[in-house]
Backbone as a printed PyTorch tensor [residue, N CA C, xyz], in Angstrom:
tensor([[[  8.4100,   8.7900, -10.3190],
         [  7.0210,   9.1840, -10.3030],
         [  6.1500,   7.9330, -10.1440]],

        [[  5.0850,   8.0770,  -9.4170],
         [  4.1590,   6.9830,  -9.1730],
         [  2.8070,   7.3190,  -9.7820]],

        [[  2.2030,   6.3290, -10.4380],
         [  0.8650,   6.4900, -10.9830],
         [ -0.0150,   5.3900, -10.4000]],

        [[ -1.1040,   5.8020,  -9.8030],
         [ -2.0510,   4.8620,  -9.2080],
         [ -3.2980,   4.8910, -10.0820]],

        [[ -3.4790,   3.8090, -10.8540],
         [ -4.5220,   3.7190, -11.8600],
         [ -4.3050,   4.8620, -12.8490]],

        [[ -5.1140,   5.8980, -12.8300],
         [ -4.9210,   7.0330, -13.7410],
         [ -4.4580,   8.2930, -13.0140]],

        [[ -4.1690,   8.1830, -11.7220],
         [ -3.8060,   9.3510, -10.9070],
         [ -2.2850,   9.4450, -10.7970]],

        [[ -1.7070,  10.4690, -11.3790],
         [ -0.2610,  10.6950, -11.2980],
         [  0.0450,  11.4530, -10.0060]],

        [[  0.9720,  10.9320,  -9.2330],
         [  1.3600,  11.5430,  -7.9590],
         [  2.6390,  12.3450,  -8.1780]],

        [[  2.5880,  13.6300,  -7.8430],
         [  3.7400,  14.5060,  -8.0910],
         [  4.8350,  14.3350,  -7.0370]],

        [[  4.4590,  13.9860,  -5.8170],
         [  5.4470,  13.8080,  -4.7490],
         [  6.0720,  12.4270,  -4.7800]],

        [[  7.1500,  12.2640,  -4.0370],
         [  7.8230,  10.9690,  -3.9710],
         [  7.1190,  10.0580,  -2.9740]],

        [[  6.7650,   8.8610,  -3.4290],
         [  6.2080,   7.8540,  -2.5350],
         [  7.2630,   6.7880,  -2.3140]],

        [[  7.4740,   6.4390,  -1.0630],
         [  8.4480,   5.4150,  -0.6980],
         [  7.7110,   4.1040,  -0.4370]],

        [[  8.3510,   2.9890,  -0.7900],
         [  7.8000,   1.6710,  -0.5020],
         [  8.2480,   1.3270,   0.9110]],

        [[  7.3520,   1.5180,   1.8610],
         [  7.7140,   1.4550,   3.2740],
         [  7.9510,   0.0380,   3.7900]],

        [[  7.3350,  -0.9680,   3.1770],
         [  7.5070,  -2.3360,   3.6710],
         [  8.1210,  -3.2600,   2.6170]],

        [[  8.9490,  -2.7130,   1.7570],
         [  9.5590,  -3.4730,   0.6620],
         [ 10.2600,  -4.7410,   1.1540]],

        [[ 10.9280,  -4.6840,   2.2740],
         [ 11.7220,  -5.8090,   2.7730],
         [ 11.0000,  -6.6450,   3.8220]],

        [[  9.6910,  -6.4990,   3.9300],
         [  8.9420,  -7.2250,   4.9500],
         [  7.9460,  -8.2250,   4.3650]],

        [[  8.1070,  -8.5950,   3.0960],
         [  7.1770,  -9.5230,   2.4610],
         [  7.3110, -10.9130,   3.0570]],

        [[  6.1840, -11.5170,   3.3450],
         [  6.1640, -12.9190,   3.7440],
         [  6.0230, -13.7080,   2.4540]],

        [[  7.0640, -14.4240,   2.0660],
         [  7.0810, -15.1060,   0.7770],
         [  6.7280, -16.5890,   0.8710]],

        [[  6.6800, -17.1310,   2.0880],
         [  6.3710, -18.5430,   2.2860],
         [  5.3570, -18.6790,   3.4130]],

        [[  4.3160, -19.4960,   3.1690],
         [  3.3550, -19.8270,   4.2250],
         [  3.7420, -21.2000,   4.7670]],

        [[  3.7230, -21.3430,   6.0710],
         [  4.1210, -22.6100,   6.6740],
         [  3.2880, -22.8830,   7.9180]],

        [[  3.1050, -24.1710,   8.2000],
         [  2.5130, -24.5530,   9.4780],
         [  3.2300, -25.7880,  10.0020]],

        [[  3.1820, -25.9610,  11.2980],
         [  3.8750, -27.0540,  11.9690],
         [  2.8740, -27.7860,  12.8450]],

        [[  2.8500, -29.0900,  12.7070],
         [  2.0530, -29.9440,  13.5840],
         [  2.9600, -31.0550,  14.0830]],

        [[  2.6200, -31.6030,  15.2020],
         [  3.3770, -32.7320,  15.7490],
         [  2.6340, -34.0380,  15.4680]],

        [[  3.3770, -35.0390,  15.0390],
         [  2.8110, -36.3710,  14.8580],
         [  2.6110, -36.9940,  16.2380]],

        [[  1.9050, -38.1030,  16.2860],
         [  1.6590, -38.7690,  17.5720],
         [  2.9550, -39.1890,  18.2620]],

        [[  4.0140, -39.4370,  17.4930],
         [  5.3000, -39.7990,  18.0950],
         [  6.1480, -38.5750,  18.4370]],

        [[  5.6160, -37.3550,  18.2060],
         [  6.3210, -36.1170,  18.5450],
         [  7.1470, -35.5210,  17.4290]],

        [[  7.2630, -36.2260,  16.3060],
         [  8.0460, -35.7170,  15.1870],
         [  7.3310, -34.5270,  14.5400]],

        [[  8.0780, -33.4950,  14.1440],
         [  7.4440, -32.3410,  13.5060],
         [  7.0200, -32.6570,  12.0720]],

        [[  5.8650, -32.1700,  11.7020],
         [  5.3910, -32.2520,  10.3240],
         [  5.2120, -30.8150,   9.8480]],

        [[  6.0680, -30.4110,   8.9160],
         [  6.0590, -29.0360,   8.4290],
         [  5.5350, -29.0260,   6.9980]],

        [[  4.5590, -28.1550,   6.7390],
         [  4.0590, -27.9410,   5.3870],
         [  4.3870, -26.5000,   5.0090]],

        [[  4.9660, -26.3210,   3.8000],
         [  5.3500, -24.9890,   3.3380],
         [  4.9580, -24.8200,   1.8780]],

        [[  4.6160, -23.5910,   1.5050],
         [  4.3260, -23.2740,   0.1110],
         [  4.6720, -21.8110,  -0.1560]],

        [[  5.1120, -21.5470,  -1.3650],
         [  5.4290, -20.1710,  -1.7630],
         [  4.1330, -19.3800,  -1.9240]],

        [[  4.1860, -18.1040,  -1.5880],
         [  3.0350, -17.2030,  -1.7370],
         [  3.2980, -16.3380,  -2.9700]],

        [[  2.5790, -16.6020,  -4.0890],
         [  2.8480, -15.8490,  -5.3120],
         [  2.1990, -14.4660,  -5.3660]],

        [[  1.1250, -14.2440,  -4.6200],
         [  0.4060, -12.9630,  -4.6740],
         [ -0.2440, -12.7110,  -3.3240]],

        [[ -0.8670, -11.5400,  -3.2050],
         [ -1.5070, -11.1830,  -1.9480],
         [ -0.5490, -10.5610,  -0.9520]],

        [[  0.5850, -10.0840,  -1.4640],
         [  1.5670,  -9.4340,  -0.5930],
         [  1.0830,  -8.0330,  -0.2300]],

        [[  1.2470,  -7.6640,   1.0220],
         [  0.9180,  -6.3050,   1.4580],
         [  1.9750,  -5.3520,   0.9080]],

        [[  1.5200,  -4.2520,   0.3480],
         [  2.4130,  -3.2390,  -0.2200],
         [  1.9900,  -1.8910,   0.3520]],

        [[  2.8690,  -1.2530,   1.1180],
         [  2.5550,   0.0260,   1.7360],
         [  3.4630,   1.1060,   1.1490]],

        [[  2.8430,   2.1020,   0.5540],
         [  3.5780,   3.2580,   0.0350],
         [  3.2420,   4.4560,   0.9040]],

        [[  4.1920,   5.3510,   1.0700],
         [  3.9310,   6.5470,   1.8670],
         [  4.9600,   7.6180,   1.6210]],

        [[  4.6610,   8.7830,   2.1480],
         [  5.5660,   9.9180,   1.9870],
         [  6.5600,  10.0100,   3.1420]],

        [[  6.3860,   9.2000,   4.1740],
         [  7.2310,   9.1750,   5.3660],
         [  7.2820,  10.5690,   5.9770]],

        [[  8.3380,  11.3180,   5.7420],
         [  8.4190,  12.6790,   6.2800],
         [  8.2150,  13.7190,   5.1870]],

        [[  7.6610,  13.2960,   4.0570],
         [  7.4050,  14.2010,   2.9450],
         [  5.9230,  14.4900,   2.8560]],

        [[  5.4470,  14.7670,   1.6260],
         [  4.0330,  15.0960,   1.4710],
         [  3.6420,  15.0460,   0.0030]],

        [[  2.3200,  15.0390,  -0.2110],
         [  1.7380,  15.2600,  -1.5280],
         [  0.7050,  16.3670,  -1.3610]],

        [[  0.2490,  16.9040,  -2.4730],
         [ -0.7660,  17.9580,  -2.4210],
         [ -2.0780,  17.3840,  -1.8990]],

        [[ -2.7880,  18.1820,  -1.1500],
         [ -4.0720,  17.7600,  -0.5770],
         [ -5.0460,  17.3360,  -1.6820]],

        [[ -5.0090,  17.9940,  -2.8250],
         [ -5.9080,  17.6530,  -3.9360],
         [ -5.6320,  16.2360,  -4.4500]],

        [[ -4.3590,  15.8340,  -4.5010],
         [ -4.0200,  14.4690,  -4.9110],
         [ -4.5080,  13.4630,  -3.8720]],

        [[ -4.3530,  13.8120,  -2.6070],
         [ -4.8200,  12.9410,  -1.5240],
         [ -6.3320,  12.7250,  -1.6300]],

        [[ -7.0810,  13.7850,  -1.9170],
         [ -8.5330,  13.6630,  -2.0450],
         [ -8.9220,  12.8160,  -3.2490]],

        [[ -8.1550,  12.9060,  -4.3510],
         [ -8.3940,  12.0440,  -5.5140],
         [ -8.1730,  10.5760,  -5.1380]],

        [[ -7.1140,  10.3150,  -4.3760],
         [ -6.8210,   8.9460,  -3.9490],
         [ -7.8940,   8.4170,  -2.9970]],

        [[ -8.3840,   9.2650,  -2.1040],
         [ -9.4710,   8.8480,  -1.2040],
         [-10.7070,   8.4430,  -1.9990]],

        [[-11.0650,   9.2370,  -2.9940],
         [-12.2290,   8.9250,  -3.8310],
         [-12.0020,   7.6270,  -4.6030]],

        [[-10.8000,   7.4360,  -5.1130],
         [-10.4690,   6.2140,  -5.8490],
         [-10.5800,   5.0030,  -4.9340]],

        [[-10.0370,   5.0910,  -3.7270],
         [-10.0810,   3.9680,  -2.7870],
         [-11.5100,   3.6190,  -2.3860]],

        [[-12.3760,   4.6150,  -2.3220],
         [-13.7680,   4.3800,  -1.9330],
         [-14.6020,   3.8030,  -3.0700]],

        [[-14.1870,   4.0380,  -4.3080],
         [-15.0180,   3.6210,  -5.4450],
         [-14.4430,   2.4660,  -6.2610]],

        [[-13.1450,   2.1790,  -6.1330],
         [-12.5200,   1.1300,  -6.9380],
         [-12.2770,  -0.0980,  -6.0650]],

        [[-13.1100,  -1.1060,  -6.2540],
         [-13.0170,  -2.3220,  -5.4400],
         [-12.4150,  -3.4860,  -6.2210]],

        [[-12.0010,  -3.2280,  -7.4490],
         [-11.3800,  -4.2560,  -8.2810],
         [ -9.9110,  -3.9000,  -8.5110]],

        [[ -9.1970,  -4.8120,  -9.1720],
         [ -7.7630,  -4.6170,  -9.4110],
         [ -7.5030,  -3.4700, -10.3910]],

        [[ -6.3690,  -2.8200, -10.1970],
         [ -5.9230,  -1.7310, -11.0710],
         [ -4.4050,  -1.7420, -11.0990]],

        [[ -3.8260,  -0.9080, -11.9540],
         [ -2.3740,  -0.8750, -12.1240],
         [ -1.7440,   0.2150, -11.2650]],

        [[ -0.6940,  -0.1620, -10.5690],
         [  0.1240,   0.7620,  -9.7940],
         [  1.5050,   0.7710, -10.4430]],

        [[  1.9190,   1.9140, -10.9700],
         [  3.2450,   2.0640, -11.5800],
         [  4.1450,   2.7710, -10.5720]],

        [[  5.1640,   2.0510, -10.1030],
         [  6.0570,   2.6060,  -9.0750],
         [  7.4940,   2.2230,  -9.3980]],

        [[  8.3650,   3.2080,  -9.4740],
         [  9.7980,   3.0200,  -9.7240],
         [ 10.0650,   2.1670, -10.9540]],

        [[  9.3180,   2.4230, -12.0260],
         [  9.5590,   1.7410, -13.2910],
         [  8.9440,   0.3490, -13.4190]],

        [[  8.1910,  -0.0970, -12.4290],
         [  7.5630,  -1.4150, -12.4780],
         [  6.0640,  -1.2630, -12.2850]],

        [[  5.2990,  -2.0230, -13.0590],
         [  3.8420,  -2.0330, -12.9220],
         [  3.4200,  -3.2060, -12.0500]],

        [[  2.5210,  -2.9280, -11.1100],
         [  1.9760,  -3.9480, -10.2220],
         [  0.4650,  -3.9770, -10.3910]],

        [[ -0.1150,  -5.1650, -10.3830],
         [ -1.5590,  -5.3250, -10.3990],
         [ -1.9870,  -5.4280,  -8.9380]],

        [[ -2.7640,  -4.4610,  -8.4420],
         [ -3.0700,  -4.3610,  -7.0140],
         [ -4.5500,  -4.0650,  -6.7740]],

        [[ -4.9530,  -4.2260,  -5.5220],
         [ -6.2360,  -3.7320,  -5.0230],
         [ -5.9350,  -2.9330,  -3.7650]],

        [[ -6.8590,  -2.0660,  -3.3720],
         [ -6.7140,  -1.3500,  -2.1020],
         [ -6.8570,  -2.3620,  -0.9770]],

        [[ -6.0080,  -2.2920,   0.0380],
         [ -6.0420,  -3.2230,   1.1690],
         [ -6.9370,  -2.6680,   2.2700]],

        [[ -8.1800,  -3.1210,   2.2670],
         [ -9.1430,  -2.7070,   3.2860],
         [ -9.3020,  -3.7670,   4.3740]],

        [[ -8.3890,  -4.7310,   4.4360],
         [ -8.5330,  -5.8480,   5.3590],
         [ -8.2130,  -5.4900,   6.8050]],

        [[ -7.4330,  -4.4510,   7.0170],
         [ -7.0380,  -4.0800,   8.3830],
         [ -7.1710,  -2.5790,   8.5770]],

        [[ -8.3850,  -2.0930,   8.4490],
         [ -8.6240,  -0.6660,   8.6290],
         [ -8.5540,   0.0840,   7.3190]],

        [[ -8.3420,   1.3740,   7.4260],
         [ -8.3480,   2.2550,   6.2530],
         [ -7.1880,   1.9350,   5.3220]],

        [[ -7.4720,   1.9330,   4.0200],
         [ -6.4270,   1.6640,   3.0370],
         [ -5.6200,   2.9210,   2.7040]],

        [[ -6.1510,   4.0760,   3.0530],
         [ -5.4550,   5.3360,   2.8080],
         [ -5.6370,   6.2420,   4.0260]],

        [[ -4.5440,   6.7140,   4.5540],
         [ -4.5980,   7.6360,   5.6980],
         [ -3.6820,   8.8180,   5.4060]],

        [[ -3.9780,   9.9280,   6.0330],
         [ -3.1670,  11.1190,   5.8220],
         [ -3.2230,  12.0640,   7.0040]],

        [[ -2.1860,  12.8360,   7.1070],
         [ -2.0940,  13.8500,   8.1560],
         [ -1.6030,  15.1370,   7.5110]],

        [[ -2.3710,  16.2020,   7.6640],
         [ -1.9720,  17.4780,   7.0720],
         [ -0.6990,  17.9900,   7.7400]],

        [[  0.2500,  18.4320,   6.9080],
         [  1.5300,  18.9280,   7.4150],
         [  1.3460,  20.2710,   8.1090]],

        [[  0.5730,  21.1670,   7.4940],
         [  0.2690,  22.4760,   8.0850],
         [ -1.2190,  22.7270,   7.9210]],

        [[ -1.7280,  23.6300,   8.7070],
         [ -3.0740,  24.1250,   8.4570],
         [ -2.9920,  25.0840,   7.2740]],

        [[ -4.0830,  25.1850,   6.5230],
         [ -4.0950,  26.0950,   5.3730],
         [ -4.1470,  27.5280,   5.8810]],

        [[ -3.1480,  28.3120,   5.4970],
         [ -3.0520,  29.6920,   5.9480],
         [ -2.7940,  30.5930,   4.7470]],

        [[ -3.5500,  31.6540,   4.6280],
         [ -3.3260,  32.6940,   3.6170],
         [ -3.2310,  32.1390,   2.1970]],

        [[ -4.0030,  31.1080,   1.8950],
         [ -4.0440,  30.6010,   0.5350],
         [ -2.9130,  29.6700,   0.1430]],

        [[ -1.9930,  29.3490,   1.0500],
         [ -0.9420,  28.3930,   0.7080],
         [ -1.5640,  27.0100,   0.5670]],

        [[ -1.0710,  26.2100,  -0.3570],
         [ -1.6740,  24.8950,  -0.5760],
         [ -1.4590,  23.9640,   0.6150]],

        [[ -2.4680,  23.1530,   0.8780],
         [ -2.3300,  22.1800,   1.9520],
         [ -1.5180,  20.9980,   1.4630]],

        [[ -0.6460,  20.5080,   2.3160],
         [  0.1820,  19.3480,   2.0250],
         [ -0.1720,  18.2520,   3.0170]],

        [[ -0.1580,  17.0110,   2.5440],
         [ -0.5830,  15.8920,   3.3720],
         [  0.4610,  14.7950,   3.3490]],

        [[  0.8300,  14.3060,   4.5320],
         [  1.7030,  13.1420,   4.6850],
         [  0.7950,  11.9200,   4.6040]],

        [[  1.0380,  11.0030,   3.6550],
         [  0.0930,   9.9200,   3.3990],
         [  0.7070,   8.5320,   3.5870]],

        [[ -0.1750,   7.5660,   3.8250],
         [  0.1560,   6.1510,   3.8140],
         [ -0.9170,   5.4410,   2.9890]],

        [[ -0.4790,   4.6620,   2.0050],
         [ -1.3800,   3.9600,   1.0970],
         [ -1.1190,   2.4710,   1.2030]],

        [[ -2.1770,   1.6760,   1.3830],
         [ -2.0180,   0.2300,   1.5570],
         [ -2.6550,  -0.5200,   0.3940]],

        [[ -1.8930,  -1.4430,  -0.1970],
         [ -2.3530,  -2.2480,  -1.3200],
         [ -2.0900,  -3.7180,  -1.0560]],

        [[ -2.7620,  -4.5790,  -1.8210],
         [ -2.4500,  -6.0100,  -1.8760],
         [ -2.1500,  -6.3370,  -3.3290]],

        [[ -1.0460,  -7.0490,  -3.5830],
         [ -0.7310,  -7.4480,  -4.9500],
         [ -1.6560,  -8.5840,  -5.3680]],

        [[ -1.9450,  -8.6280,  -6.6590],
         [ -2.8430,  -9.6710,  -7.1990],
         [ -2.0640, -10.6100,  -8.0900]]])
């Protein structure tokens, strides 16, 4: 189960970019004699974290709660995922931090389900 700040998500959220973290920042310059000068440092925070339902879904009502949270919470909050707590902010640096696509149109009172992608930055 995943909890985003105070919002408990009933559906399964997958960590879509778990293995794509850039853990070291580096740059390369050439000295006047052509020798490479490499500077490297570990990146302790600011990692992009993308959670999503992939081919699953969450209830539309939960998605709307998350949209409201992303629009109103501009400071750090706690994300509890797979037994670990992360201090995160919504990642608004490259477009929308939360996107969704309805799985079906609402028909005859059946609940709407939404396939979601949520973007965070660790703090």
